[in-house]
Structure formats: structure tokens, C-alpha cells
N, C-alpha and C positions, 0 to 999 in steps of 0.2 A: 069823724073827728080825726084830725091828722096832727101828730106831734112831730115837729122838725127837731131832730136831735143833733144837728150839725154842731152847735155850739156847746154841747154837753161833753166836756173833756173826760169825765170819769163818773162812775155810778157805783153805788155799793149794793150789797145783796138786799138790804132792806128796801131800797128804792126800786129794785127790779121786782121784788115781791109785790110792792104797792102797784106798780104798772101792770103786773100780771093780773092782780086782783081787779084793777080797773078795767082791763080788757075783758075779763070774764064777766064782770058786772054789766058792762056796756053790751056785750053780746046777748046776755039774757034779756036786755031791754030792746033788742033789735037795733042797736046803734053800732055802726061799723067803726073800727078803730085801726089806725095805721101809724107806724113810726117810720119816718124818713131820715135818710142820711146818717144812720147810726154808724159810728166808726170805732175802731180799736176796741178798747176795753168795754165800752157800752155794748157794742155788737156781740162781743164774746160772752158777756154775762147774760144778756138777753137770751141768746141761743141756749146757754147752759142751764139757766135757772128759771127763765120766764117763758115757757112754751106758749101761753095764751098771748102775751104781748108780742113775742117775736114772730108769731104766725103771720102777722100783717106788716112786714117790713119791706120797704121799697127804697131804691137808690135816690129817687127824686120825689118832690111833692107832686109834680105833675102826674107821675106814674101812679102814685097813691090815690090821688083824686080820681083819675080815670078808672082804676080798679074798683074803688068804692062805689063810684057812680054806676059802673057796669053791673056790679053785684046787686045794687039796689033796684036796678031796672030788669034784672034777670038775664043780662047778656053775659057772654063769656068775657072774662076780664082779668084773669090772673088770681093771685093769692089774696084773699081778703081776711080781715080780722073780724 
């Protein structure tokens, strides 16, 4: 699952905690989760407050999909959520 955050101009602590919980829940279900194109305040709060959600962040959707695909097939492929 990939969330493109390019058009998200701001995020609050509650939203980061929800994303963090979602990422953890998906991981328990063996579903990979990535966030792409997080910028500014979104990137900063994810890194500070949402370790589960920020573990799978990528600069582009293409990189996220490649990493998640590699992780699901057992190949080396970068950071995955």
C-alpha cells in the first residue's frame, strides 16, 4: 500500500499517530506500507512522532513500489514498511 503525500501541506500529531498505528497494524497483517513525497512539516512530524509510518518513506512512488515489490519477493530493495 502506497500513500502519496505530495499534496498534504500539513499534518497534526493525531494524524501522525493514526498513520503510525495503521503502518503497525498493516505490518502485523504482512501488508507493506510506504509513504511517498512527504515534504516539510509532514516529513518532520513523521520522523519525530511516527517511527512505524516513517520507516517506509520514499521520494517517489516508483521507488516505493519497487522496494515493496522487492521486499515481497525476497529481493534486496531498500527500506520497507
